[in-house]
All heavy atoms as an XYZ file, in Angstrom:
810
protein
N      91.319     36.919      6.401
C      90.533     37.244      7.561
C      90.708     36.142      8.589
O      90.847     34.978      8.247
C      89.055     37.382      7.190
C      88.182     37.731      8.367
S      86.399     37.827      8.044
C      86.323     38.773      6.573
N      90.688     36.534      9.869
C      90.761     35.542     10.937
C      89.508     35.628     11.803
O      88.783     36.623     11.791
C      92.035     35.696     11.805
C      92.081     37.056     12.531
C      93.286     35.498     10.977
C      91.762     36.966     13.968
N      89.296     34.556     12.550
C      88.178     34.485     13.475
C      88.690     33.953     14.798
O      89.292     32.877     14.848
C      87.091     33.566     12.924
C      85.924     33.355     13.877
C      84.847     32.478     13.270
C      85.281     31.047     13.239
N      84.199     30.109     12.909
N      88.483     34.721     15.867
C      88.776     34.223     17.203
C      87.473     33.669     17.762
O      86.473     34.381     17.844
C      89.281     35.315     18.139
C      89.566     34.757     19.533
S      89.720     35.973     20.849
C      88.060     36.604     20.952
N      87.490     32.402     18.126
C      86.315     31.757     18.700
C      86.581     31.455     20.163
O      87.674     30.999     20.520
C      86.006     30.456     17.962
O      85.724     30.724     16.602
N      85.590     31.711     21.003
C      85.676     31.401     22.423
C      84.474     30.524     22.758
O      83.331     30.915     22.515
C      85.668     32.680     23.286
C      85.825     32.329     24.763
C      86.766     33.648     22.840
N      84.759     29.337     23.286
C      83.721     28.360     23.609
C      83.664     28.162     25.123
O      84.697     28.090     25.784
C      84.019     27.019     22.936
C      84.095     27.103     21.439
C      85.313     27.247     20.784
C      82.932     27.031     20.674
C      85.375     27.333     19.399
C      82.997     27.104     19.288
C      84.227     27.261     18.664
O      84.275     27.345     17.299
N      82.450     28.028     25.651
C      82.232     27.817     27.071
C      81.562     26.455     27.259
O      80.358     26.314     27.020
C      81.351     28.939     27.640
C      82.020     30.292     27.533
C      81.869     31.070     26.390
C      82.838     30.767     28.553
C      82.499     32.300     26.274
C      83.474     31.992     28.446
C      83.302     32.754     27.307
O      83.927     33.970     27.191
N      82.347     25.413     27.660
C      81.804     24.054     27.791
C      80.647     23.987     28.787
O      80.687     24.612     29.849
C      82.992     23.239     28.299
C      84.198     24.037     27.927
C      83.776     25.473     27.978
N      79.620     23.221     28.422
C      78.432     23.077     29.268
C      78.768     22.414     30.593
O      78.121     22.683     31.598
C      77.352     22.291     28.522
N      79.773     21.563     30.619
C      80.123     20.873     31.862
C      81.286     21.549     32.580
O      81.865     20.996     33.494
C      80.461     19.410     31.580
C      81.681     19.256     30.675
O      82.202     20.264     30.160
O      82.107     18.115     30.473
N      81.611     22.779     32.177
C      82.797     23.452     32.712
C      82.553     24.319     33.922
O      83.480     24.854     34.494
N      81.315     24.489     34.353
C      81.027     25.347     35.499
C      79.544     25.396     35.762
O      78.759     24.669     35.156
N      79.155     26.301     36.631
C      77.761     26.326     37.039
C      77.027     27.611     36.675
O      75.828     27.709     36.886
C      77.682     26.137     38.560
O      78.376     27.182     39.213
N      77.740     28.603     36.107
C      77.104     29.899     35.916
C      77.530     30.526     34.594
O      78.705     30.562     34.254
C      77.527     30.812     37.076
C      76.958     32.195     37.056
C      77.420     32.987     38.279
N      78.847     33.208     38.320
C      79.494     34.192     37.676
N      78.823     35.036     36.933
N      80.794     34.329     37.787
N      76.531     31.029     33.853
C      76.800     31.820     32.655
C      75.658     32.812     32.493
O      74.505     32.418     32.300
C      76.928     30.962     31.394
C      77.534     31.722     30.250
C      78.888     31.652     30.012
C      76.757     32.546     29.447
C      79.461     32.386     28.980
C      77.322     33.283     28.423
C      78.688     33.201     28.182
N      75.969     34.099     32.584
C      74.979     35.164     32.468
C      74.948     35.637     31.005
O      75.746     36.480     30.597
C      75.349     36.306     33.412
C      74.327     37.423     33.440
O      73.533     37.561     32.477
O      74.336     38.181     34.430
N      74.024     35.080     30.231
C      73.939     35.395     28.805
C      73.618     36.868     28.566
O      74.129     37.469     27.612
C      72.886     34.516     28.119
C      73.294     33.091     27.991
N      74.094     32.633     26.964
C      73.039     32.020     28.770
C      74.297     31.337     27.115
N      73.668     30.947     28.202
N      72.794     37.452     29.417
C      72.430     38.856     29.250
C      73.657     39.768     29.419
O      73.895     40.659     28.604
C      71.337     39.246     30.241
C      70.846     40.660     30.018
O      70.377     40.951     28.892
O      70.942     41.479     30.955
N      74.439     39.531     30.458
C      75.655     40.325     30.675
C      76.610     40.154     29.499
O      77.183     41.130     29.012
C      76.344     39.919     31.982
C      77.549     40.777     32.305
C      77.429     41.866     33.156
C      78.802     40.494     31.764
C      78.528     42.668     33.454
C      79.896     41.283     32.045
C      79.755     42.367     32.886
O      80.852     43.149     33.165
N      76.778     38.928     29.058
C      77.696     38.636     27.948
C      77.287     39.416     26.691
O      78.129     40.019     26.027
C      77.667     37.126     27.677
C      78.765     36.613     26.798
C      80.089     36.701     27.191
C      78.485     36.000     25.585
C      81.111     36.205     26.399
C      79.487     35.497     24.786
C      80.801     35.597     25.203
O      81.803     35.093     24.405
N      75.976     39.420     26.410
C      75.453     40.065     25.205
C      75.446     41.587     25.312
O      75.773     42.273     24.347
C      74.032     39.552     24.935
C      73.371     40.135     23.695
C      71.967     39.573     23.477
N      71.130     39.612     24.654
C      70.490     40.703     25.083
N      70.585     41.828     24.415
N      69.746     40.648     26.170
N      75.103     42.114     26.481
C      74.920     43.563     26.600
C      76.122     44.318     27.137
O      76.211     45.532     26.958
C      73.709     43.899     27.503
O      73.967     43.429     28.838
C      72.431     43.283     26.946
N      77.076     43.615     27.786
C      78.208     44.317     28.384
C      79.562     43.821     27.871
O      80.387     44.609     27.439
C      78.164     44.174     29.914
C      76.873     44.574     30.569
C      76.753     46.029     30.994
N      77.865     46.592     31.686
C      78.027     46.641     32.994
N      77.134     46.120     33.801
N      79.085     47.221     33.517
N      79.796     42.500     27.982
C      81.125     41.970     27.675
C      81.488     42.107     26.197
O      82.544     42.669     25.870
C      81.245     40.511     28.118
C      82.615     39.948     27.941
N      83.669     40.282     28.762
C      83.119     39.085     27.027
C      84.765     39.654     28.369
N      84.457     38.915     27.317
N      80.638     41.599     25.332
C      80.982     41.651     23.907
C      81.008     43.081     23.355
O      81.906     43.411     22.571
C      80.068     40.732     23.099
C      80.316     39.244     23.368
S      82.051     38.734     23.158
C      82.294     39.074     21.419
N      80.080     43.962     23.735
C      80.221     45.354     23.293
C      81.517     46.006     23.788
O      82.128     46.808     23.073
C      78.987     46.044     23.884
C      77.971     44.950     23.940
C      78.767     43.736     24.351
N      81.979     45.640     25.006
C      83.246     46.160     25.502
C      84.398     45.702     24.604
O      85.274     46.488     24.245
C      83.512     45.706     26.933
C      84.888     46.162     27.443
S      85.438     45.408     28.977
C      85.491     43.681     28.571
N      84.384     44.431     24.226
C      85.435     43.916     23.349
C      85.420     44.662     22.024
O      86.468     45.090     21.525
C      85.295     42.392     23.151
C      85.683     41.686     24.446
C      86.139     41.909     21.972
C      85.500     40.196     24.420
N      84.251     44.842     21.450
C      84.159     45.566     20.181
C      84.707     46.986     20.320
O      85.450     47.453     19.461
C      82.719     45.600     19.693
C      82.582     46.263     18.336
C      81.166     46.196     17.807
O      80.208     46.295     18.572
N      81.027     46.020     16.515
N      84.378     47.639     21.407
C      84.866     49.004     21.631
C      86.384     49.036     21.786
O      87.061     49.874     21.195
C      84.209     49.584     22.880
C      84.656     51.001     23.172
C      84.014     51.530     24.434
O      82.782     51.380     24.585
O      84.746     52.085     25.267
N      86.932     48.103     22.565
C      88.387     48.087     22.796
C      89.155     47.745     21.525
O      90.220     48.284     21.279
C      88.752     47.103     23.901
C      88.165     47.357     25.268
C      88.456     48.734     25.814
N      87.986     48.885     27.170
C      86.774     49.327     27.513
N      85.890     49.649     26.581
N      86.433     49.444     28.782
N      88.624     46.845     20.715
C      89.328     46.433     19.496
C      89.184     47.442     18.367
O      90.005     47.463     17.445
C      88.833     45.066     19.032
C      89.145     43.882     19.942
C      88.594     42.599     19.338
C      90.627     43.757     20.226
N      88.158     48.245     18.399
C      87.961     49.248     17.351
C      87.852     48.612     15.975
O      87.142     47.623     15.787
N      88.594     49.163     15.017
C      88.536     48.672     13.634
C      89.073     47.252     13.468
O      88.853     46.623     12.432
C      89.319     49.608     12.708
C      88.648     50.963     12.555
O      87.435     51.065     12.841
O      89.337     51.919     12.152
N      89.767     46.735     14.471
C      90.263     45.358     14.401
C      89.124     44.352     14.553
O      89.277     43.181     14.208
C      91.328     45.113     15.470
N      87.983     44.805     15.056
C      86.795     43.956     15.166
C      85.856     44.305     14.020
O      85.129     45.290     14.078
C      86.100     44.159     16.510
S      84.587     43.187     16.692
N      85.887     43.507     12.980
C      85.014     43.739     11.837
C      83.562     43.477     12.206
O      82.653     44.169     11.758
C      85.425     42.857     10.668
C      86.847     43.076     10.153
C      87.186     42.035      9.101
C      87.018     44.489      9.617
N      83.354     42.426     13.012
C      82.041     42.074     13.524
C      82.221     40.957     14.536
O      83.291     40.361     14.638
C      81.087     41.656     12.414
C      81.317     40.283     11.828
C      80.255     39.958     10.767
N      80.154     38.571     10.498
C      80.964     37.874      9.701
N      81.973     38.480      9.096
N      80.767     36.589      9.487
N      81.162     40.684     15.279
C      81.191     39.527     16.172
C      79.828     38.854     16.175
O      78.823     39.453     15.803
C      81.640     39.895     17.597
C      80.694     40.777     18.375
C      79.633     40.237     19.091
C      80.879     42.150     18.433
C      78.771     41.036     19.818
C      80.030     42.963     19.169
C      78.979     42.402     19.857
O      78.130     43.194     20.580
N      79.839     37.598     16.588
C      78.620     36.798     16.708
C      78.613     36.154     18.088
O      79.670     35.790     18.599
C      78.581     35.694     15.650
C      78.604     36.210     14.235
C      78.829     35.102     13.211
O      79.298     34.009     13.583
O      78.531     35.338     12.041
N      77.434     36.009     18.652
C      77.269     35.338     19.936
C      76.323     34.167     19.723
O      75.292     34.306     19.064
C      76.679     36.292     20.990
C      77.594     37.492     21.207
C      76.436     35.558     22.302
C      76.967     38.592     22.037
N      76.669     33.026     20.302
C      75.823     31.841     20.228
C      75.435     31.392     21.626
O      76.248     31.463     22.547
C      76.569     30.692     19.541
C      76.998     31.009     18.132
C      77.832     29.892     17.518
O      77.946     28.808     18.125
O      78.374     30.109     16.431
N      74.198     30.923     21.763
C      73.715     30.341     23.010
C      73.338     28.895     22.710
O      72.475     28.637     21.864
C      72.498     31.112     23.517
C      71.935     30.592     24.822
C      70.777     31.468     25.282
C      70.223     30.981     26.603
N      69.108     31.837     27.058
N      74.020     27.953     23.359
C      73.755     26.536     23.113
C      72.350     26.148     23.521
O      71.903     26.508     24.618
N      71.657     25.425     22.638
C      70.292     24.998     22.942
C      70.097     23.480     22.874
O      69.169     22.953     23.474
C      69.246     25.700     22.041
C      69.219     27.193     22.317
C      69.498     25.437     20.575
N      70.959     22.773     22.137
C      70.809     21.318     22.024
C      72.087     20.716     21.451
O      72.899     21.413     20.828
C      69.636     20.965     21.112
N      72.232     19.418     21.659
C      73.325     18.678     21.051
C      72.897     18.118     19.698
O      71.823     18.464     19.186
N      73.716     17.255     19.135
C      73.443     16.705     17.810
C      72.281     15.736     17.748
O      71.642     15.574     16.714
N      71.985     15.080     18.863
C      70.889     14.118     18.912
C      69.647     14.776     19.501
O      69.761     15.589     20.428
C      71.281     12.908     19.765
C      72.425     12.099     19.190
C      72.077     11.474     17.851
O      70.940     10.992     17.695
O      72.945     11.481     16.958
N      68.469     14.436     19.001
C      67.235     14.996     19.570
C      67.170     14.778     21.083
O      67.442     13.684     21.568
C      66.120     14.232     18.858
C      66.739     13.803     17.560
C      68.191     13.519     17.891
N      66.859     15.829     21.803
C      66.732     15.739     23.254
C      68.034     15.816     24.026
O      68.021     15.789     25.250
N      69.160     15.906     23.330
C      70.450     15.963     24.029
C      70.786     17.403     24.407
O      70.271     18.359     23.839
C      71.561     15.360     23.163
O      71.767     16.138     22.003
N      71.664     17.531     25.376
C      72.080     18.857     25.830
C      73.247     19.361     24.971
O      73.989     18.568     24.395
C      72.509     18.828     27.309
O      73.581     17.914     27.460
C      71.356     18.418     28.210
N      73.423     20.675     24.901
C      74.500     21.228     24.083
C      75.866     20.959     24.711
O      75.982     20.824     25.928
C      74.206     22.723     24.063
C      73.465     22.984     25.324
C      72.644     21.734     25.561
N      76.881     20.887     23.888
C      78.253     20.735     24.373
C      78.766     22.032     24.987
O      79.616     22.016     25.868
C      79.181     20.319     23.227
C      78.931     18.929     22.689
C      79.308     17.855     23.681
O      80.322     17.996     24.397
O      78.562     16.860     23.761
N      78.246     23.155     24.484
C      78.691     24.464     24.948
C      77.476     25.302     25.334
O      76.494     25.323     24.602
C      79.490     25.181     23.847
C      80.693     24.404     23.407
C      80.638     23.619     22.267
C      81.865     24.431     24.140
C      81.740     22.879     21.859
C      82.974     23.694     23.742
C      82.911     22.915     22.602
N      77.565     26.011     26.467
C      76.460     26.888     26.862
C      76.472     28.171     26.040
O      75.444     28.802     25.851
C      76.482     27.232     28.368
C      76.272     25.987     29.196
C      77.736     27.956     28.772
N      77.657     28.547     25.552
C      77.778     29.763     24.755
C      79.069     29.725     23.961
O      79.987     28.952     24.250
C      77.767     31.003     25.648
N      79.109     30.586     22.943
C      80.320     30.781     22.148
C      80.249     32.180     21.547
O      79.169     32.755     21.420
C      80.424     29.739     21.039
N      81.404     32.698     21.210
C      81.440     33.945     20.447
C      82.501     33.821     19.382
O      83.420     33.001     19.486
C      81.699     35.162     21.333
S      83.422     35.382     21.782
N      82.360     34.632     18.354
C      83.303     34.647     17.245
C      83.559     36.103     16.885
O      82.621     36.850     16.618
C      82.732     33.888     16.045
C      82.227     32.526     16.410
N      83.068     31.465     16.635
C      80.971     32.082     16.633
C      82.341     30.403     16.965
N      81.067     30.759     16.969
N      84.821     36.484     16.918
C      85.227     37.854     16.589
C      86.038     37.792     15.308
O      87.019     37.046     15.220
C      86.065     38.477     17.725
C      86.563     39.864     17.332
C      85.270     38.524     19.018
N      85.638     38.568     14.316
C      86.293     38.578     13.016
C      87.210     39.792     12.910
O      86.832     40.897     13.307
C      85.253     38.607     11.898
C      84.394     37.368     11.880
C      83.293     37.249     12.709
C      84.711     36.300     11.052
C      82.509     36.109     12.713
C      83.934     35.154     11.046
C      82.833     35.064     11.883
O      82.071     33.919     11.882
N      88.415     39.563     12.369
C      89.416     40.623     12.257
C      90.156     40.452     10.929
O      90.261     39.333     10.405
C      90.396     40.518     13.430
O      91.241     41.628     13.503
N      90.691     41.556     10.381
C      91.353     41.457      9.070
C      92.538     40.491      9.046
O      92.657     39.690      8.124
C      91.810     42.879      8.785
C      90.953     43.750      9.630
C      90.609     42.943     10.845
N      93.415     40.567     10.052
C      94.587     39.694     10.108
C      94.893     39.345     11.557
O      94.455     40.040     12.487
C      95.851     40.356      9.512
O      96.242     41.442     10.368
C      95.617     40.844      8.091
N      95.678     38.311     11.755
C      96.102     37.923     13.100
C      96.908     39.048     13.739
O      96.727     39.360     14.913
C      96.925     36.630     13.042
C      97.445     36.104     14.382
C      96.290     35.828     15.339
C      98.286     34.852     14.156
N      97.779     39.661     12.975
C      98.632     40.724     13.506
C      97.806     41.917     13.983
O      98.037     42.467     15.061
C      99.662     41.163     12.464
C     100.668     40.092     12.098
C     100.120     38.992     11.181
O      99.068     39.193     10.499
O     100.727     37.900     11.164
N      96.835     42.332     13.186
C      95.974     43.457     13.567
C      95.184     43.103     14.820
O      95.064     43.910     15.754
C      95.040     43.836     12.400
C      95.851     44.494     11.276
C      93.911     44.744     12.867
C      95.070     44.704      9.989
N      94.660     41.897     14.871
C      93.886     41.464     16.033
C      94.739     41.468     17.298
O      94.351     42.031     18.321
C      93.308     40.066     15.783
C      92.600     39.505     16.977
C      91.329     39.938     17.306
C      93.209     38.553     17.775
C      90.673     39.434     18.419
C      92.570     38.045     18.887
C      91.300     38.485     19.211
N      95.912     40.845     17.234
C      96.773     40.747     18.409
C      97.250     42.120     18.877
O      97.315     42.378     20.082
C      97.955     39.821     18.134
C      97.520     38.375     18.031
C      98.644     37.435     17.649
O      99.613     37.828     17.004
N      98.517     36.178     18.043
N      97.548     43.005     17.953
C      97.989     44.353     18.316
C      96.869     45.119     19.018
O      97.095     45.826     20.000
C      98.443     45.113     17.075
C      98.997     46.488     17.386
C      99.515     47.198     16.150
O     100.135     46.530     15.290
O      99.307     48.416     16.049
N      95.648     44.982     18.537
C      94.512     45.684     19.145
C      94.136     45.082     20.497
O      93.755     45.809     21.422
C      93.310     45.643     18.207
N      94.243     43.772     20.628
C      93.866     43.098     21.864
C      94.884     43.310     22.977
O      94.503     43.455     24.144
C      93.695     41.598     21.603
C      93.292     40.735     22.797
C      91.889     41.104     23.267
C      93.372     39.263     22.436
N      96.141     43.341     22.646
C      97.225     43.382     23.627
C      97.024     44.320     24.800
O      97.076     43.891     25.965
N      96.774     45.598     24.567
C      96.646     46.541     25.683
C      95.411     46.316     26.566
O      95.333     46.846     27.666
C      96.535     47.906     24.991
C      96.986     47.707     23.596
C      96.735     46.269     23.272
N      94.454     45.508     26.089
C      93.191     45.314     26.804
C      93.006     43.897     27.342
O      91.983     43.594     27.954
C      92.017     45.653     25.880
C      92.162     46.997     25.247
N      92.031     48.175     25.943
C      92.486     47.346     23.972
C      92.243     49.196     25.134
N      92.515     48.715     23.928
N      93.988     43.044     27.113
C      93.870     41.628     27.477
C      93.522     41.440     28.963
O      92.605     40.692     29.307
C      95.158     40.886     27.131
C      95.078     39.389     27.281
C      96.393     38.723     26.901
N      96.799     39.026     25.541
C      96.449     38.320     24.463
N      95.657     37.281     24.589
N      96.884     38.649     23.270
N      94.212     42.133     29.858
C      93.974     41.965     31.303
C      92.573     42.425     31.681
O      91.884     41.756     32.466
C      95.025     42.725     32.106
N      92.114     43.545     31.137
C      90.773     44.049     31.424
C      89.705     43.066     30.947
O      88.729     42.795     31.659
C      90.566     45.403     30.750
C      89.177     45.961     30.921
C      88.918     47.213     30.098
O      89.691     47.501     29.149
O      87.927     47.886     30.399
N      89.889     42.528     29.756
C      88.917     41.584     29.194
C      88.881     40.306     30.021
O      87.812     39.799     30.355
C      89.230     41.313     27.707
C      88.947     42.587     26.891
C      88.427     40.128     27.191
C      89.479     42.559     25.477
N      90.040     39.787     30.386
C      90.081     38.572     31.215
C      89.435     38.805     32.573
O      88.735     37.940     33.092
C      91.520     38.101     31.395
C      92.051     37.375     30.203
C      93.371     36.718     30.520
N      93.877     36.042     29.341
C      95.149     35.881     29.069
N      96.072     36.354     29.880
N      95.522     35.248     27.982
N      89.670     39.977     33.163
C      89.100     40.278     34.478
C      87.580     40.333     34.417
O      86.901     39.998     35.398
C      89.665     41.592     35.006
N      87.020     40.728     33.293
C      85.569     40.850     33.154
C      84.875     39.491     33.091
O      83.683     39.397     33.362
C      85.221     41.687     31.914
C      83.767     42.090     31.889
O      83.277     42.638     32.909
O      83.104     41.854     30.865
N      85.596     38.444     32.760
C      84.998     37.112     32.631
C      84.277     36.713     33.919
O      83.184     36.143     33.878
C      86.064     36.066     32.228
C      85.511     34.648     32.305
C      86.597     36.364     30.828
N      84.849     37.050     35.078
C      84.233     36.689     36.364
C      82.864     37.326     36.551
O      82.068     36.846     37.363
C      85.159     37.102     37.503
N      82.559     38.364     35.801
C      81.255     39.017     35.917
C      80.125     38.227     35.259
O      78.957     38.515     35.514
C      81.304     40.419     35.309
C      82.137     41.352     36.136
O      82.084     41.334     37.361
N      82.921     42.186     35.481
N      80.459     37.254     34.399
C      79.386     36.513     33.734
C      79.512     35.002     33.801
O      78.542     34.300     33.505
C      79.227     36.955     32.270
C      80.413     36.711     31.384
C      80.580     35.499     30.721
C      81.377     37.683     31.198
C      81.673     35.272     29.909
C      82.470     37.465     30.379
C      82.610     36.266     29.739
O      83.705     36.045     28.943
N      80.677     34.467     34.207
C      80.785     33.006     34.236
C      81.890     32.529     35.165
O      82.830     33.274     35.478
C      81.024     32.434     32.830
O      80.858     31.008     32.859
C      82.410     32.759     32.308
N      81.775     31.258     35.556
C      82.852     30.573     36.264
C      83.429     29.448     35.380
O      84.179     28.599     35.842
C      82.372     30.018     37.600
C      81.219     29.027     37.467
O      80.720     28.799     36.343
O      80.797     28.483     38.501
N      83.088     29.471     34.106
C      83.555     28.468     33.145
C      84.876     28.920     32.535
O      85.003     30.065     32.105
C      82.511     28.257     32.024
C      81.186     27.771     32.610
C      83.038     27.284     30.965
C      80.041     27.760     31.606
N      85.854     28.025     32.495
C      87.121     28.308     31.820
C      86.897     28.200     30.314
O      86.543     27.129     29.812
C      88.202     27.340     32.267
N      87.071     29.290     29.571
C      86.799     29.258     28.137
C      87.885     28.522     27.349
O      89.024     28.417     27.773
C      86.746     30.728     27.747
C      87.576     31.419     28.764
C      87.452     30.628     30.032
N      87.470     28.031     26.197
C      88.380     27.429     25.219
C      88.480     28.426     24.058
O      87.463     28.834     23.506
C      87.837     26.086     24.701
C      87.712     25.085     25.853
C      88.715     25.540     23.573
C      86.937     23.843     25.498
N      89.703     28.814     23.701
C      89.915     29.823     22.673
C      90.623     29.209     21.477
O      91.580     28.440     21.643
C      90.743     31.009     23.212
C      91.002     32.045     22.129
C      90.054     31.645     24.408
N      90.162     29.560     20.284
C      90.836     29.153     19.054
C      90.808     30.307     18.081
O      89.802     30.980     17.938
C      90.159     27.940     18.427
C      90.805     27.571     17.086
C      90.326     26.242     16.562
O      90.336     25.252     17.292
N      89.907     26.214     15.309
N      91.932     30.518     17.410
C      91.995     31.513     16.337
C      92.182     30.759     15.034
O      93.065     29.918     14.908
C      93.134     32.528     16.564
C      92.871     33.290     17.866
C      93.245     33.479     15.374
C      93.957     34.257     18.254
N      91.301     31.053     14.077
C      91.302     30.349     12.797
C      91.416     31.345     11.645
O      90.996     32.491     11.769
C      89.989     29.577     12.614
O      89.769     28.695     13.700
N      91.943     30.870     10.543
C      91.942     31.636      9.314
C      90.702     31.242      8.513
O      90.422     30.053      8.342
C      93.196     31.348      8.480
C      93.240     32.099      7.187
C      94.474     31.767      6.351
O      95.261     30.875      6.733
O      94.627     32.391      5.305
N      89.956     32.216      8.026
C      88.794     31.935      7.192
C      89.305     31.615      5.800
O      89.975     32.431      5.157
C      87.835     33.147      7.134
C      87.431     33.610      8.538
C      86.611     32.834      6.271
C      86.705     32.596      9.355
N      89.001     30.420      5.315
C      89.521     29.984      4.014
C      88.420     29.755      2.980
O      88.710     29.429      1.827
C      90.399     28.724      4.139
C      91.643     29.029      4.959
C      89.616     27.561      4.754
N      87.172     29.902      3.377
C      86.076     29.714      2.426
C      84.765     30.126      3.038
O      84.672     30.423      4.212
N      83.752     30.138      2.177
C      82.419     30.458      2.680
C      81.756     31.533      1.887
O      82.250     32.130      0.989
């Protein structure tokens, strides 16, 4: 199983619409990916590691898929649409990582 993680740095911009991200963007991704999206998680940063500190990221999401190949094949035809939608909820340049789940 793989996990695509997208992180939005707290110091990377001035705007992030959590409601739009939760109710429009991520459901769109799930719909476009179909069975390639086993599930997804959304995170909203609330604090850093030290008491009273600010979070490193204002938000993150994690999309789980059976394999890298299945994920990339499902995402390919929708990549431009998904990227274009980013402007509807943020001006932050996201950081993307794809990982293999090896335990848990």
